[in-house]
N, C-alpha and C positions, 0 to 999 in steps of 0.2 A: 599600894594597890592590892597586895595580898592581905586579906583580913584574917583568915583562919588557917593557920599552918600547924599541923601536928606532925613533927618529924619532917618528912618530905612530902606528906600528903596535904594538898590544899583543898579545903571545902569552900567552894565558890559561894559567895554570899548573895545569892539571888534575892531580890526584894519583891514583896507584894505578891507572893505566889507565882512569880514569873519564872521562866526558864531561860531568860536572856540576860546578858550582862555586857555592857560596852563602855570602854574608856577612850576618850580623846586624850591620849596620854602625852604629857610633856615632861614627866619627871626624869631627872638624871639620877637614876637609881638602879642599883643591881638587885635583881630578884634571884634568890638562891635556888639551888636545885629543888624541884618540886614536881608533883604530878597531880592530876585531877580528872574526874570522870567526864566533864564536859569537853567537847571539841573546841579548839581555839584557833582563831584566825588573826593574824597580825599583818598590817600593811603600813609601812612608813609613808607619811605624807610630807614630811620635811626631814631632810638628812637621811642617815643610814641607820641600820639597827642590826645587832648581832645576837643570835640565839643558838645555843647548843642543845641538841635533842639526842638523848642517849649517847652523849659525848661526841656527836657529829656536829661540826660547826656549820652554821648557815649565815652568810653575809647577805644582808638585804639592802637594796637601793631604794630610793623613793619610787613607790608604785609597785614594787615587788610584793607578793603575798605568800606568806607561809601558812600552811594548814597543819596543825599539830593534833595527832589523833589522841583520843582519850587513853589515859594511862601512861603516856610517854613522859619519862623523866626529862625535864628541860630547865634551862638556866638562861635568863636574859641579862646581858651585860649592860652597864651604865653607858648610855649614849646620849649625846645632845641631839635635839630634834623633836619631832612629833610623830605619833603613830596611832592608828586605830587598833585597839585590842578588843576582840569580840569573842565571847564565849557562849555556847549553846548546850543545854542539856539535851542530848539526843535520845534519852530514854523516855521522852515524854509523849511519844505517839507513833502510830503506824507509818507515817510518811518517811520516817528515817530508817525503817527496817531494811529496805532494799539497799540503801546506801551503805549500811554497815558492812555489807559483804565486800565492799571495795576498800574498807579501812586497812586490811592487811597489806594492800598494795601501796599504801601511803607511808608505811612504817619507815622510820619513826615520824617523818614529816615529809611534806612535798612543797617545793618552792615553785610558785607560778610566776614566770618572768617572760618578757617579750621574746627572749631567745629560746627558752624551754617550752613555752606554750603559746606560740604566736596566734594560733587560731582562737584562743579564748581569753588571752590576757586582758585586752582592752575592755571586753565586756565584764570580766570578773572584777577589774578595777572599778568600773562604773557601778557595779552592784555594791561593792564595798562602800563607796561614797554614799550611795543611796541608803544603805543600811544605817550608816552613821547619821545622816541627815534626818531620817525618820525617827531614829531612836532618840535623838537629842531634841526633836521638835515637841515631844510630849503632847501631840494633838490627838483627838479622838481616833481610835483604832490604829494608833501608831505601831503597837506591837504586832497586830495582824499584818500590817504592811511590811514590818521587818521580817517576819516569818516568811512571807511570800517571796521576798527578795533573797532570803537565805536559801529557800527551797530551789529558786532559780539557779543560785550559785552552786549548790551541791549537784544539781542535775547536770550543770555545765562541766563540773570537774569530773563527775562519774562517767559521763559520756566520753570525755577526753581519755580517761583511763581505759575504758572499754574498747576504744578504737585505736590506741596508740600503744604498741604497734598493733596492726590489724589482727584481730582474733579470728581464727578459723578461716583464713584467707582462701584456702583451697576448696571451700564448700560454697554452695549456692547461697545467694543472699537471704532467701527465706530460711534455709537451714542454719545459716550463720546466726540470725537473730534467735532462732529456737535454741541453739547451743549456748549463746551468751546468756539468755534468760535462765536456762537450766543450770549453768555453772555458777551464776550468781546465787541461785537457791542452794546449790550444793555447798558453796563457801559459807553461806549463812548457817547451814546445818552444822558444818564442821566447827564454825566459831562458837556455836551454842553448845556443842556436845564434846568439845575437844578434850575435856577432863574424864570422859567416859572411855570404856574399852571398845573403841570403834576401830574397824579394820578397812583396808582397801576393798576387800571383797564385799563387805556389807554396803559401803557407800556406792560402789560401782553398781550393785544390784538395785540400790535405791534410785540411781540415776537411770537405770534400764540399759546399761552397757556391760559387755564382758570386762573383766578387770584389766585386760591388755588395751582394749580400745579406750576404756575410761582413763587409764594412765596416761596414754598419749594425748588425749583431748584436755585432760586436767593440766598437764604440763604446758600445752600450747596456750591455755587460758591464763595460767598463773605464772608461767616461766620457771616454776619449780615443781618437784615431784610431790605426789600426794603426801607421803610421809614427812617430807621436809616441811611442807605447809602445816601438817598437823603438829609437828614438834615445835615449829615457830609459835603457834597459838598456845601450846601448852607452856612453853618457857615464858612467854609473855604474861600468862596467867600466874606463873610461879613468881615472877618479878614482883608482883603486887603483894603476894603473900610474904615474900621475904622482907618486906618493909615493916612487917609486924614482928617485933622481937619476941613475942610470946608464942610464936609458932616455930617449932624446931624444924630442922632440915628434912628429917624423915617425914614429918606431917606435910610439909610443903610438897614433897615428891609424890606422896600418895594423893593429896588433894588436886595435884596437877595432872593426874592421869598415869603416873608411873608406878608399876608394881615392884620395880627394883631401884633401890637407892643408887646403885653403881651406874645403872642406865641413865638415871636422871642427872647424876653428877657429870657423866661423860657428855651427854647432849647439852647440858648447860654450858660446859666449857667450850664446846664446838661453836655454839651459837653466840655466846656473850664474850668469849675469850677470857673468862675468869671463872672461878669456882662460885657456887652459891654463897659460901661464907665470905669470900672476897667481895662479892657483890653487895651483900648485906652490910658488911663493915664500911664499904665505900660510901654508902648512903645513909648510914646510921651514925657515922662519926661526927 
């Protein structure tokens, strides 16, 4: 199933200028640790399936859906059965920009099950079957129909994330929506500029809040502090650079937004529980 693998980076072989790829997969085959830029959704339709994402194991039953965010190192074990494996390049248009703000909340992946997401699981499962059937039908406008169903699916997931647990529960409903929209935009901004020298004060001013009020609201929205979120994004970026053996550790630190190699090493160890060199050796060996 993996066509182009360079080290641990997979280049997804989209065909005919498409940005969609789907497999109705029955192979009893182990797929080695790899990562890719498209988002990936997997749903077993017969039997179970086991996936490790950033060394975190996910056991999937029939009908469970895993969403693996772009850039996540993952490994699929050999399992008997059948599963839908669906990949989408989310750099292909504006409709995905808003959803990308939610991607950090999915790290490294999210499992949608009847127990974890009872409000959306049945509809999400139906959409996955619909995506498979349309993709394999090869009828006129099938790709447009697949995109439409995928957009429905990411809206479903995004709204689930935004509302669980309730965000800004102590504010009026109108203000609640305003804050959610504002902090989606703020997260997008941080994601896009995380390697630059941005500060809490600058981003708070951009949002129109004092840094103290902003800090409280940001933590309520993301469940982590501003600087922890920023460092998570920087280390995630650094992980991808570390997979290139031609970039030394100092360059990785600088390109990831750190002016101090020691600060980068310390933060990497805190977040990944290993040093940058250990991480590189782990995935290049």
